[in-house]
ROVO-108211 format. One line per field, with one value per residue (C-alpha): residue in one letter; z, y, x; residue number from 0. Coordinates in steps of 0.02 Angstrom, whole numbers, plus 32768, in hexadecimal, padded with zeros to 4 digits. Layout:
<pts>
resn: a:...
c3: Z:...
c2: Y:...
c1: X:...
resi: NUM:...
</pts>
This chain:
<pts>
resn: m:w:l:i:h:r:d:t:d:g:q:g:p:n:r:i:p:l:p:p:q:l:r:e:a:l:v:r:w:y:v:g:e:g:s:f:h:d:e:q:a:g:i:t:l:v:q:n:a:r:i:g:h:r:w:i:a:c:s:c:l:g:a:d:k:r:p:p:i:l:t:p:a:f:l:s:e:a:e:t:y:y:l:r:r:l:t:s:e:k:r:p:e:h:r:p:e:c:p:f:f:r:d:q:v:t:n:r:i:t:e:v:r:s:h:n:t:p:t:d:p:p:a:g:f:f:e:v:l:r:p:a:p:e:k:l:a:q:r:p:e:e:d:s:h:d:d:r:t:r:n:a:s:t:p:r:l:a:r:l:l:w:r:l:m:d:t:a:g:s:n:s:v:p:p:l:g:a:g:p:d:w:s:i:k:e:g:f:a:a:i:m:r:a:a:g:k:i:e:i:a:p:g:i:e:l:a:r:a:l:w:t:h:a:r:p:l:e:a:n:v:v:y:a:t:l:r:s:l:a:p:n:w:p:k:a:h:a:p:q:g:f:v:l:l:y:a:p:a:v:q:g:h:e:i:h:v:p:d:g:l:p:v:h:i:a:n:r:v:q:s:p:s:i:r:g:n:r:i:s:g:p:f:l:v:l:v:v:a:g:e:y:p:e:a:h:g:y:a:p:l:r:a:y:a:q:p:i:y:n:g:r:l:f:v:p:v:e:s:d:f:e:r:k:v:l:k:r:i:l:e:t:q:r:m:l:r:g:s:g:i:d:l:a:i:g:k:p:l:f:d:t:m:t:p:d:g:p:c:r:p:d:f:v:l:e:g:r:s:r:v:t:g:e:l:r:t:i:v:v:e:a:m:g:f:d:t:d:e:y:h:a:a:k:a:i:t:h:p:r:m:r:h:m:g:e:l:l:s:l:t:p:a:d:i:e:d:d:a:a:p:v:r:i:a:a:a:l:a:l
c3: 8000:7FDF:800C:7F6A:7F3A:7F32:7E87:7E37:7DF7:7E74:7DF4:7E04:7E49:7EE6:7F3F:7FEF:8025:80CC:8145:814B:8205:81E9:8156:81C2:824C:81CC:8186:8232:825D:81B4:81C4:827A:82C8:8308:83B7:8401:83C7:8315:8317:8354:82C4:8242:827C:8288:81DB:8190:81EC:81AE:80FC:80FE:813E:80CA:802F:8010:7FDC:8001:7F70:7F86:7F43:7F2F:7E6F:7E6E:7E65:7DA8:7D94:7DB9:7E70:7EC4:7F32:7FE0:8019:80CC:810D:81AC:8201:8265:82D0:831C:8304:82AC:821C:81A3:80F2:8060:7FC1:7F1C:7EA7:7DF5:7D4A:7D26:7DC5:7DE3:7E69:7EF4:7EE1:7F31:7FB5:7FE1:808E:803D:7FBF:8033:8091:8139:81D5:822D:82CB:832C:82AA:82B9:8377:83C7:847A:84E8:8583:85E8:85B2:861F:85D8:8646:8650:85D1:8617:860C:85D9:858A:84DA:8434:83B5:83AD:837D:82CB:8285:8271:832E:8354:82EB:8372:8422:8495:8530:859E:858C:8550:8587:84F4:8516:8468:849F:84DC:84AB:83F2:83CB:8446:8405:847C:8460:84A2:853E:855D:8555:85CE:8643:863F:865D:86E9:873F:872B:8770:86D1:86DC:8784:87C1:887B:88DF:88C0:8925:8943:88A7:8834:87BF:8718:868E:85FA:8650:86ED:8684:8629:86C7:871D:8688:8689:8743:8720:8692:8710:8762:86C1:865A:859D:85B0:8644:868F:8616:8660:85EE:8624:85C9:8522:8533:84F0:8500:846C:83B0:83AA:83DD:8347:82D0:8313:830E:83CB:83DD:835C:83A0:844E:840C:83AD:844B:84B3:8431:8450:8506:84E9:853F:84D4:8491:8498:8407:841F:841D:845E:847B:845C:84B2:8459:847D:83D9:83AE:831C:82C3:820F:81B0:81CC:8218:82C8:82CB:835A:8394:8372:82DA:823D:8244:8281:81FD:8235:81C9:81EF:81FF:82AA:830E:837E:83D6:8371:83B3:832A:82A8:8301:82FD:839D:8392:83E3:8442:8456:84B0:842A:8456:83CA:83C7:8369:8335:82B0:81FD:819C:810E:8172:815D:8210:8294:8276:82C9:829C:82F4:835F:83C8:83E7:848A:8497:8536:858C:855D:855C:8615:8654:8607:863D:85B0:8560:84E9:848D:8472:84DF:856B:8561:857C:8611:865F:864A:86AF:8734:8747:875B:87E3:8839:8842:887D:8909:8942:897B:89D9:8A42:89D7:8984:88E3:8898:87E3:879A:86E7:86E8:865A:867F:86B7:876C:8798:87F8:883A:879A:8720:86DD:86BD:8698:86C9:866C:870D:87C7:883C:88F5:8960:8A11:8A88:8AE0:8B6C:8B95:8B3F:8AE7:8A45:89B1:8909:886A:87BE:8729:8680:85E7:857E:84DC:8460:843E:83E6:8414:8419:848C:8506:8505:8538:85C3:8601:8621:8674:86DA:875D:8772:878C:881C:8882:8877:88A9:8882:87C5:876F:86B4:8653:85A6:8531:8573:8626:8606:8587:8606:869C:8716:86F0:8783:87F9:87BA:87D4:8881:88B3:888B:890C:8992:8A0B
c2: 8000:80B2:8165:81C4:8275:8298:829B:822B:8178:8138:8107:819A:8190:81F4:8173:8148:8090:806B:8008:7F50:7F5C:7FF5:7FA3:7F0A:7F79:7FDA:7F39:7EF8:7F9E:7FA5:7EF8:7F13:7E98:7F0F:7F3C:7FEA:800C:7FD4:804D:80D9:80B7:80AF:814D:81B0:817A:81A9:824F:827B:8244:82B3:834C:832B:831D:8268:81CC:8116:80A2:7FE6:7F70:7ED7:7EDE:7EE9:7F77:7F8F:7FA3:8039:8020:8025:80BF:80E4:8196:81D8:820E:825D:8249:82E9:82AE:8224:8278:81D9:81C1:8131:80F7:8105:809D:80FB:8095:80BC:806A:80C3:808D:7FE1:7F76:7F1C:7E62:7E00:7DB7:7E64:7EA2:7F49:7EF8:7F21:7FBF:7FDE:7F94:8030:7FF6:8087:8104:80CE:80C3:812F:816B:811B:8166:80DC:8115:81A0:8231:8221:8297:8267:81F0:8209:82A1:8341:830C:82EE:82CB:8225:8201:81D4:8139:80D8:80DF:80BA:801C:7FD3:7FAC:8043:8030:8055:8020:80AA:80C6:80BB:814A:813C:809F:810B:81B3:819E:8236:82A7:82E4:82CB:8381:83B4:834A:838E:843F:840E:83C3:8466:84D0:845D:8468:8525:8535:8588:8521:8566:860F:862F:8697:8751:879F:86F8:86F3:8763:87DE:8797:87C6:8777:8798:8738:86AD:868B:86A1:8618:85A5:85C6:859E:84FA:84D4:84D2:8439:83D3:837B:8368:82E1:82A2:8338:83B7:8428:8464:8517:850C:84F0:854C:85F9:8663:86D9:86C7:8732:86A3:8641:86D3:86F8:863F:8640:85A1:8544:8585:8549:849C:848F:84BB:843D:83B1:836A:8347:8316:826D:81D2:8190:823E:82B8:836E:83DB:8482:84D0:857C:85AE:863B:86A4:86AB:8704:868A:85F3:85C1:852D:8529:85D8:861F:86D4:8730:87E0:8838:87EC:8784:86DD:8649:85BF:8508:8474:8415:8459:84A6:8436:8476:8428:8410:83CC:8377:83E9:848E:8500:855D:8614:865F:8696:8601:85C8:856E:84F2:84DF:8456:847C:83F1:83B3:83B1:8311:8311:8382:841F:8455:8484:84C7:84D6:842F:841F:8488:8476:850A:8504:8582:85EA:8665:8700:874A:8775:86D1:8633:85BF:853F:852A:84A5:8509:85BA:8590:8556:85FE:8653:85E2:860F:86C7:86AC:864B:86DA:8751:86DD:86E3:87A1:87A0:8722:8781:880E:878F:874A:86AF:8685:8621:85BB:8581:84E7:84A9:83F0:83C2:8308:8287:8260:81AB:8190:80EE:80EA:8110:81A6:8252:8301:838D:8431:8495:8470:84FF:8505:8586:85B4:8624:86A0:86AB:85F3:859F:8529:84DC:84A0:8458:8453:840E:847A:842B:849D:844B:84A5:8420:83CD:8327:8274:8245:82D6:82B1:81F7:8220:8292:820C:81A1:8224:8289:8200:81F5:82B0:82AC:8257:82FB:8372:83AE:83B5:8455:844B:84EE:84FE:8594:85CD:85C9:8646:86BC:873C:8795:8720:8696:86C2:86B8:8608:85D0:8620:85CB:8521:853F:855C:85B3
c1: 8000:8037:800D:7FEE:7FC5:7F0B:7EB6:7F3A:7F2E:7FAF:8033:80A9:815A:8130:80C6:8100:80FD:80AA:8117:80DC:80B4:8048:7FEE:7FC6:7F80:7F1A:7ECE:7E9F:7E4B:7DF2:7DA3:7D72:7DED:7E71:7EA7:7E99:7F4C:7F22:7E8F:7EFF:7F77:7EEC:7E93:7F34:7F6B:7EC3:7EC2:7F70:7F47:7EAC:7F08:7F9C:7F2B:7F5C:7F00:7F2D:7F4E:7F38:7FBD:7F4E:7F58:8015:8092:8087:7FCB:7F5D:7F2C:7E81:7E75:7E34:7E11:7E19:7D70:7D2F:7C86:7C72:7BE0:7C4B:7CF5:7D2B:7DA4:7D8E:7DBC:7D44:7D5D:7D5D:7CF0:7CBB:7CC2:7D65:7DBD:7E0A:7DB8:7E13:7E30:7D9F:7E11:7E58:7E20:7DF4:7D7D:7CEA:7CBE:7D10:7CC2:7C83:7C2C:7C75:7C3B:7B86:7B88:7B03:7B15:7A90:7A45:7A97:7B45:7B8A:7BEC:7C86:7D19:7D9F:7E20:7EDB:7F3D:7EFB:7F29:7ED1:7F59:7FB5:806A:8098:8041:80E4:80F9:8045:804B:80B9:8082:809D:8107:8070:7FBB:7F47:7E94:7E1D:7DA7:7D5C:7CFE:7C6F:7C28:7C51:7BE6:7C43:7CEC:7D7D:7DAF:7D03:7D15:7DC4:7D7F:7CF4:7D75:7DD8:7D3D:7D04:7DAE:7DAD:7CFD:7CC0:7C21:7BEC:7BAF:7BC7:7B4A:7B54:7BDF:7C36:7CA0:7D08:7CB5:7C84:7CFE:7D54:7DFB:7DC9:7D7A:7E1C:7E83:7E1F:7E3B:7EF7:7EFD:7EA4:7F1D:7FAB:7F59:7F47:7FCD:7FD4:8058:80C1:811A:80D0:804A:7FC0:7FE6:808E:8039:7F93:7F6E:7ED0:7EE5:7EF7:7F94:800D:7FCC:7FE3:8092:80C5:80E4:807D:80E6:818B:815B:812C:81D0:8232:81D1:81CF:827F:8253:819E:817D:8186:80DF:8090:8081:80B7:801B:7FDF:7F36:7EEC:7E4B:7DF0:7D58:7CF7:7C55:7C3E:7C87:7C6B:7CB1:7D6D:7D73:7D69:7D34:7D8A:7D5C:7E00:7E54:7E48:7DED:7E55:7E58:7E58:7E8D:7DEB:7D3B:7D18:7CA4:7C1A:7B85:7AE8:7A44:79E0:7A2D:7A07:7A9E:7AC7:7AF9:7B93:7BF0:7C63:7CFE:7D61:7DEA:7E69:7EEC:7F8D:8002:8077:8039:805F:80DC:8152:80EA:810E:808E:7FDF:7F33:7EE4:7E3D:7DC7:7D2B:7CB8:7C55:7BC6:7BCC:7B58:7BBC:7C6B:7C66:7C1E:7C67:7BDA:7BC1:7B16:7AD4:7A4D:7A11:797B:79ED:7A45:799C:7978:7A1F:79F6:7956:79B5:7A31:799E:795C:7A05:79FE:7949:796B:7A05:7992:7926:79B4:79D4:7A79:7A6B:7AF9:7AE7:7B39:7B3F:7B74:7BE7:7BF2:7B74:7B4D:7B29:7A87:7A38:79D0:7A5C:7ABF:7A77:7AB5:7A3C:7A3E:7A54:7A60:7A2E:7A59:7A01:7A32:79D4:7A46:79C5:79A4:7A37:79BE:79FE:7998:79CE:7967:798D:795A:7938:792D:78A4:78C9:7892:77EB:7809:77DD:7895:78BF:7831:785C:790F:78D3:785C:78F6:7964:78E6:78C8:7984:7994:7918:799F:7A00:7974:78C5:78AD:7875:7855:784F:7802:780B:7761:77A4:7830:77E4:77A6:77F2:779B:7819:788E:77FA:77D2:7885:788F:77EB:7835:78BE:7838:78AE
resi: 0:1:2:3:4:5:6:7:8:9:10:11:12:13:14:15:16:17:18:19:20:21:22:23:24:25:26:27:28:29:30:31:32:33:34:35:36:37:38:39:40:41:42:43:44:45:46:47:48:49:50:51:52:53:54:55:56:57:58:59:60:61:62:63:64:65:66:67:68:69:70:71:72:73:74:75:76:77:78:79:80:81:82:83:84:85:86:87:88:89:90:91:92:93:94:95:96:97:98:99:100:101:102:103:104:105:106:107:108:109:110:111:112:113:114:115:116:117:118:119:120:121:122:123:124:125:126:127:128:129:130:131:132:133:134:135:136:137:138:139:140:141:142:143:144:145:146:147:148:149:150:151:152:153:154:155:156:157:158:159:160:161:162:163:164:165:166:167:168:169:170:171:172:173:174:175:176:177:178:179:180:181:182:183:184:185:186:187:188:189:190:191:192:193:194:195:196:197:198:199:200:201:202:203:204:205:206:207:208:209:210:211:212:213:214:215:216:217:218:219:220:221:222:223:224:225:226:227:228:229:230:231:232:233:234:235:236:237:238:239:240:241:242:243:244:245:246:247:248:249:250:251:252:253:254:255:256:257:258:259:260:261:262:263:264:265:266:267:268:269:270:271:272:273:274:275:276:277:278:279:280:281:282:283:284:285:286:287:288:289:290:291:292:293:294:295:296:297:298:299:300:301:302:303:304:305:306:307:308:309:310:311:312:313:314:315:316:317:318:319:320:321:322:323:324:325:326:327:328:329:330:331:332:333:334:335:336:337:338:339:340:341:342:343:344:345:346:347:348:349:350:351:352:353:354:355:356:357:358:359:360:361:362:363:364:365:366:367:368:369:370:371:372:373:374:375:376:377:378:379:380:381:382:383:384:385:386:387:388:389:390:391:392:393:394:395:396:397:398:399:400:401:402:403:404:405:406:407:408:409:410:411:412:413:414:415:416:417:418:419:420:421:422:423:424:425:426:427:428:429
</pts>
């Protein structure tokens, strides 16, 4: 097998042979019989071929004949790379006994997250990119945790961003007067403090390779830092850095920042979408920068855009309706403050296990009376959709949420007028 330039017939002199060990790992992954390490090798090879504008030519017909061709493809919903066969009357077909004669086994691609599968924090180091495929084709010195086994529809980059925001406390709002003033400066400062507690690789803190402005990308500071760190980067880990940007909007491969030109990413920027409904900005966008294949140096390769409440309060939201619900909750917080009640607001980013199974409420509110000291917790669900599928899912998770507190469901009709904070306050019953 060879790597070839895209849009060629695969017979030119510039094709690059795949090492036998890598080809064997690729075949095992393709037919669904590979180990986790075979899958790592296959996905990384396909990812690099896609970014490097290469195709893969099969050698099953012999070295002198025009080869059958496989193209690297990407399924964005599952953040999964795979190989697609190019078939037409003008293209040669694989030999019937060739493992690439049939389409790839894609069980993982078609996996759908069930309500019995918790969204756990990502295991291991704060890393997305893998070492070169030639290395991954061999058994690593240490066992790796396969965190792609579950949550196929949730990109790892998204869950890493959630982990960072959770560690920084970005997903919680303390009672008024109990925390720092809301500002974009304080929001990023909290994230940088959290980055000092997380490692990208053994001995390398995330804070050493994390930036919160587009300027280090434009000035090549990110790439210079990675080049300086690369010689001492731990074995079996790929050098990579991260840039966290505040963005009013994202579109295609571009991140639109407030004070400069759009930041271009090699792959399409991913963002949450619920049944095809796009969510408006602003966003916190986590960009991973790493080495381009074919010795093109370092570049921003992938990005995930998480919608947030606004530029002063980095609380994540999952829909435009949820952003409106949070606005009403913040109004409730101010209203209760004058009544002697402190309200803390939490936005869970990962599932909580209950006796009936996992669940992840939209918001968890904890009220405390400054007069009596009484505490009360309620769970708020933003019921922004009206489909059978949506209500069936909620029918499963709502009983689980009741283990965490009294359940309050809010529909668009519940928050459309100024009486919404009174409804939320009444549910606390303090």
